[in-house]
N, C-alpha and C positions, 0 to 999 in steps of 0.2 A: 115204747114204743121201742125208745132207742134202747133199751135196757134189756128185749130179747129179740131186737136185730144185734145189738152187739152181744147177744152171752153166747156166742159157738164160735167168733172170735179173740176168744179173751185168751189174755196171751201171747195170743199171735204176732208173728210182723207187722210192718207199715205195710200199707195198701191193699192185704189181703179182701179184702168186702168187696173193692174191687172187681180184682181180681175171679172173686165166682160170680161178678156178680155186674160185669160193664153195663156203663150209662146208658147204652144201649137196649141193654136185656127189656126185657117187657116180662117177662114174667114172674115172678111171686118170691118177692127175693124172702120173707119168710118158710123158711127150710129146716130149721132147725142145724142140730151136728152140737159133738164138744160135750155129750148129752142129756142138752135142750131138745126139747118137744117147739115143733116149728108154734110157733107164737110165743114159746112158754116163759114168762118174765121167768128173771130168778129171784133174790133175797135183795134186790133196788128198790124191788114193785110192794116186796112181800113187804119190808119194815114200813113203805112204802104208805100203804092199807093200813097193814098195828097202828101208824097214825093218824093217818085220817078215824079211825073209824074212835079210837081212845077220845081224840076229841068233840065230839057227835054223838058218842054214850058220854058222856061226859061230862058234855055243855062245859068244854076248856081243856086248858090247859090244867090236865093230871098227872104230872110227873110219874111217882107211885104206880098209877094205874098200868099209865105205858113203859112200862121198866119192868113189870107183873108181862104184859102182852109179849114184850120182847122175848124175855127169862122162857114163858112158855115156848115161846114157838123155840130156840134156837135148843133149848130140853126136846125139840122132836126128832131130831138129824137131822135139817135142814137138804138140799142136793150141794147149799153153793150158804156160804157161812163166810166172813172176816172175821178175819184169826184174831184180833184185835174186840172189837165185839163181842165172838165169844170167849175172849181169856174172862173177859169182863163178866157177861152172863150168863157166865157156866163161875164165877169166882163162888157164889155163896157170900155175895156179901154187898152190906145193902143198899136201898137202893142211890141212894146220897151217899154213895162214902167209895164205890165200887169203885166208879171207873178213874174217880182219886185214889187210891189206891194203886192202885194200876199201874197208871202211871211212875208215882213216884217210885215203884219200884223201876218197870223199865225204861225209865226215860224218852219212853216210846208211846205217841199218841197223837199222830197227828195224819193219823190217814183220811179214807176220803168218806168212811161208813156213812157219814155225820148226814156229807152232802148231799148222799147218793138216794139219801131217803124222805128231803127237804121238802118235794114235792106240796105234795097236798099239806102240809102247816105252812106253807109261801102262801099258797091261798087263802088259808083259811084263815088268817091273819093281817088280809094282804089292808082291810077295810080299815085296817086300828093304826095305820100311819104307820110309820120308817122306826120312828120309837117300838113302839109297838110291835112291830115285825122283827127286829133288829134283835129286842133283847129274849123278844120267846126262841129263837130264830138257835140261842146260844141257850139259854138253859136245856128245847133237850135236846141237842147237842149234848151236854156238859152230862145226862145219864149214860154216854156209850165215851166218852173222850175225855181223858182229862188232860189233854194240849191246849189251851186256847188257840191257836193257830187255828184250830177244826170248829174252834167257835166263831173266825170273827169267816170265817171262808162261805159257814157256810150262813151266818146273816149280812154276812154280800150278797149270796143266794135269793132271799127272799126280799132285802131286799129293787130286785132285781126284776121277780115275777109284780113283785103290788105296785114300783110305772110301770114294766109295759102293761097291765092289767087295768095300770091306771089314765093309759091311752099311750102313755108317752116313752116316748124311746131314753129305756133300759142301756146302755151304750154308753148315748149320752151322761149318761146321770151314774156314769163311775166313778169322774173326778168328787165329785160330792160325794157320792156313797162309800171310797177309800175316806173319809175325811174322817169316817162316824168308825173306823175299825182304829180298836185297842194297837193303844201307841208301839208298842212296842214291836207287831206283826205288819204296820202298814208300808215298812216296806217293801217289802216282803210282800204282800198285792201289789204296789207299784209296780213292780216287773213283773207280772205275771198277766193281770190287766191292763197290758196300756198295745196302743195298736201296732205301734216296729215290735209286740213277741211274739213268735214261734216256738210251736209246742218242739220243736225241738231243741230251742234254744233249754229247754229247761232241765236242774243241775238236779232233780231229782225224780224219783220214776214216775210213772202218770199214776198210782194207786196212794199220792200222798195230796191231801187236799189240795194245795194252791196249786200244783204246775195239773192239776187236773179242774177244777175251777178257770184252770186261765185257760185251756185248750178247749173246753163247755164254749168259753166266752170269742173264743179263736174260730171256732164251728161256727157259728150263728152268724160274727164280722166276715167273716169272708165268704160267704151265701149269699142267696136271698129267695130258698123260700128251703121252708121243711124240711121237704128230705132233699136235697142237698147238702143241708144244716148236718142228718143223722150223717146223712153215706161220708163224708168229713168226717165225723168225729169217729165214727170206725174204724175209716181208711188209719188215720194214727196206731193203730194195735194197741198192748199194752193190756192197756185196763179196761178193753172196751164200752163192758157190759155199764157200767157205772160213767167211762166222760163219758157215755153218748144217751147215760139218765138222764146226765145231768143237760146237759145241751138240749135232749128232750123236754125235759121242764122247765127252759128261760124259753125253746123258739117256737112252743105248742103255744104261751103262754102269749109272744109276740103276735103268730102268724092265727092263727086259733083253731078249733078243733078243721077247720071244712080245707085242711089246708093238707091232713094227712093223709096219704094215699091210704082211699079203699083197699086195696091190696094186699096192705097192711095188719087192718083192723080188726083184717074178717077170721085169721085163730090167736087173733090173745087171747090168752088166757093166764091167770094170774093162779098156784094154788099156793094152801094158806094154812102148811103145814103146820098141824099144835091146836086148828083150831076145826074140827072132826072134819076132814075130810074134803073145805070148804073146798071147789074152786072158785071163780071170778069171770066172767065172761065181760065182752063188750060193754051186756047192755049194765050188766053190774056197777060194771068203771063205771061209766056214762050217769046211772046217780050219785054214787058216792063222790064226785066228783059236782056234780047239782050241788047237792046239801052244805055242801064245801062254803059254797058263797050266801055270806046273810040273808 
């Protein structure tokens, strides 16, 4: 939901969502724009679906299979794909070396592209406990992102989803979760996940993994409903589809499916480039979600 609502506002200014759809509006906000159809999800959800289907069809974590799906999708000219993710997948390097080689060459690999797709794997591994879910997050993130900062942010997100699905308070669990981050990256995440932090204090664009995660946690922390959390996330501007996608994953785990406004769900659809013209609608997405739970 966050992805589809945020896509039309990507790289736009702060407040654009509320300007177009005031809080008092009774209109359906799934109007599309910016090259996106109403309710059309972007690469964020497309990759999350690939993660989910690999986990289910392979009966667990099969990293070569997951990478092959990513590569097949990237070669099909999707509407949107992260610059770094595209470079890694188009490199021709083996699945276990491509991201590392890219990082060695460029020195830049801390984008939010591994975080944006992590909601489905977070659900799948939630029953395994903290160590299992955080380790799985790191391994999946490393397929396309060689910078450990991306691994750690994705691991934190996995753990927050696990706590929420277990009936706990993921925000209250943050200090304990941060303690399990690699020491080299702990301080950076401590700053952006602190209750006093605001996205305006970010020192990097929210396309980077740590301000993206921090912005999503801020959106959930400062609101009291799924709808308001998504609105707050998109209204930040910048990388709106991914910030809102991460927000939606966390808010969904906290509030549940029934908290999502039906006016948003009716148009939701996920095209899957490279996979025979498939388009997943609401019923297919719900079925996929249910099958992710052991």
